[in-house]
TORDOZA-790580 format. One record per residue (C-alpha): y, z, x; residue in one letter; chain; residue number from 1. Coordinates in Angstrom, 3 decimals. Last residue first. Layout:
TORDOZA-790580
((Y; Z; X); "a"; "A"; NUM)
...
END
This chain:
TORDOZA-790580
((5.458; -5.812; -5.010); "r"; "A"; 104)
((6.476; -3.116; -2.561); "e"; "A"; 103)
((5.678; 0.281; -4.084); "v"; "A"; 102)
((8.865; 2.252; -4.656); "d"; "A"; 101)
((11.532; 4.111; -2.746); "w"; "A"; 100)
((15.110; 5.135; -3.514); "m"; "A"; 99)
((17.959; 6.441; -1.360); "v"; "A"; 98)
((21.363; 7.449; -2.773); "d"; "A"; 97)
((24.551; 6.605; -0.888); "a"; "A"; 96)
((27.337; 8.815; 0.505); "n"; "A"; 95)
((28.028; 6.090; 3.089); "r"; "A"; 94)
((27.630; 8.319; 6.165); "a"; "A"; 93)
((24.804; 10.249; 4.506); "i"; "A"; 92)
((23.057; 7.001; 3.592); "a"; "A"; 91)
((23.368; 5.823; 7.205); "n"; "A"; 90)
((21.660; 8.993; 8.426); "s"; "A"; 89)
((18.946; 8.653; 5.775); "l"; "A"; 88)
((18.353; 5.023; 6.720); "l"; "A"; 87)
((18.257; 5.858; 10.436); "e"; "A"; 86)
((15.777; 8.703; 9.922); "v"; "A"; 85)
((13.650; 6.417; 7.744); "l"; "A"; 84)
((13.700; 3.593; 10.306); "p"; "A"; 83)
((12.778; 6.038; 13.127); "f"; "A"; 82)
((9.852; 7.680; 11.317); "a"; "A"; 81)
((7.289; 5.392; 12.997); "r"; "A"; 80)
((8.452; 6.691; 16.367); "k"; "A"; 79)
((7.869; 10.308; 15.330); "r"; "A"; 78)
((4.560; 9.262; 13.769); "l"; "A"; 77)
((3.556; 8.083; 17.213); "t"; "A"; 76)
((3.100; 4.533; 18.461); "m"; "A"; 75)
((1.420; 4.898; 21.841); "a"; "A"; 74)
((3.354; 3.562; 24.833); "d"; "A"; 73)
((3.268; 6.914; 26.642); "d"; "A"; 72)
((-0.497; 7.007; 26.014); "p"; "A"; 71)
((-0.940; 3.968; 28.310); "d"; "A"; 70)
((-4.194; 2.027; 28.060); "e"; "A"; 69)
((-4.837; 2.853; 24.422); "i"; "A"; 68)
((-8.267; 2.531; 22.821); "a"; "A"; 67)
((-9.949; 4.215; 25.781); "d"; "A"; 66)
((-9.579; 7.732; 24.366); "a"; "A"; 65)
((-11.010; 6.653; 21.041); "r"; "A"; 64)
((-9.312; 7.979; 17.914); "t"; "A"; 63)
((-6.260; 5.733; 17.932); "h"; "A"; 62)
((-3.447; 7.189; 15.893); "q"; "A"; 61)
((-2.698; 5.201; 12.733); "h"; "A"; 60)
((-2.758; 8.146; 10.335); "p"; "A"; 59)
((-0.517; 10.118; 12.710); "d"; "A"; 58)
((-1.060; 13.865; 12.359); "p"; "A"; 57)
((2.187; 15.752; 12.901); "l"; "A"; 56)
((3.038; 17.743; 16.039); "p"; "A"; 55)
((6.295; 19.632; 15.472); "q"; "A"; 54)
((9.749; 18.216; 16.253); "a"; "A"; 53)
((9.072; 15.663; 13.535); "l"; "A"; 52)
((8.960; 18.478; 10.976); "a"; "A"; 51)
((12.398; 19.724; 12.025); "a"; "A"; 50)
((13.803; 16.183; 11.839); "k"; "A"; 49)
((12.323; 15.711; 8.365); "l"; "A"; 48)
((13.684; 19.062; 7.136); "r"; "A"; 47)
((17.147; 18.150; 8.493); "e"; "A"; 46)
((16.987; 14.739; 6.814); "l"; "A"; 45)
((16.045; 16.315; 3.491); "s"; "A"; 44)
((18.945; 18.773; 3.739); "a"; "A"; 43)
((21.412; 15.950; 4.447); "p"; "A"; 42)
((19.898; 13.723; 1.705); "i"; "A"; 41)
((20.316; 15.998; -1.313); "d"; "A"; 40)
((23.969; 15.124; -2.088); "a"; "A"; 39)
((23.222; 11.398; -1.842); "a"; "A"; 38)
((20.573; 11.678; -4.534); "l"; "A"; 37)
((17.028; 11.209; -3.350); "l"; "A"; 36)
((14.576; 8.888; -5.032); "a"; "A"; 35)
((10.964; 8.386; -5.996); "g"; "A"; 34)
((8.352; 5.809; -6.862); "p"; "A"; 33)
((6.014; 6.905; -5.351); "v"; "A"; 32)
((5.258; 10.604; -5.171); "t"; "A"; 31)
((5.448; 12.353; -1.824); "g"; "A"; 30)
((6.415; 15.684; -3.361); "s"; "A"; 29)
((9.651; 15.765; -1.372); "h"; "A"; 28)
((10.382; 18.383; 1.285); "g"; "A"; 27)
((11.356; 15.846; 3.948); "m"; "A"; 26)
((7.940; 16.375; 5.574); "a"; "A"; 25)
((6.409; 15.312; 2.257); "k"; "A"; 24)
((8.334; 12.043; 2.396); "l"; "A"; 23)
((7.176; 11.553; 5.990); "l"; "A"; 22)
((3.569; 12.199; 4.978); "p"; "A"; 21)
((3.977; 9.598; 2.185); "v"; "A"; 20)
((5.598; 6.937; 4.386); "a"; "A"; 19)
((2.831; 6.671; 6.998); "v"; "A"; 18)
((-0.102; 6.137; 4.647); "d"; "A"; 17)
((2.229; 4.088; 2.457); "g"; "A"; 16)
((2.928; 1.474; 5.123); "f"; "A"; 15)
((6.661; 0.951; 5.549); "m"; "A"; 14)
((9.282; -1.430; 4.152); "t"; "A"; 13)
((12.996; -1.399; 4.972); "f"; "A"; 12)
((16.390; -1.109; 3.282); "a"; "A"; 11)
((20.005; -0.374; 4.096); "g"; "A"; 10)
((22.977; 1.923; 3.325); "a"; "A"; 9)
((23.294; 0.781; -0.307); "d"; "A"; 8)
((19.761; 2.115; -0.480); "s"; "A"; 7)
((16.168; 0.911; -0.570); "n"; "A"; 6)
((12.903; 2.145; 0.868); "f"; "A"; 5)
((9.976; -0.170; 0.168); "k"; "A"; 4)
((6.474; 1.283; 0.252); "i"; "A"; 3)
((3.493; -0.843; 1.221); "l"; "A"; 2)
((0.000; 0.000; 0.000); "m"; "A"; 1)
END
């Protein structure tokens, strides 16, 4: 499942198995579709950043030690969260709401 995030501050699409844990890390239920009002975004962004500072399971993490040549190049959930962090930051700057739904 693909989830599309949309706002007057930007838009992007993310795999659902990555997006839902990030939504939950923001303090949201993780339901799709969903939305955040502009007034609620600063607190959600802070919760997300705090959660990303802790180790989070990455649903796309390789399970075999030899699957990745260089662990420093591995795509982590923290890296996968970058577009969401940027969207939320831009939404704060523009006082915009953020919505998400299944990409159709």
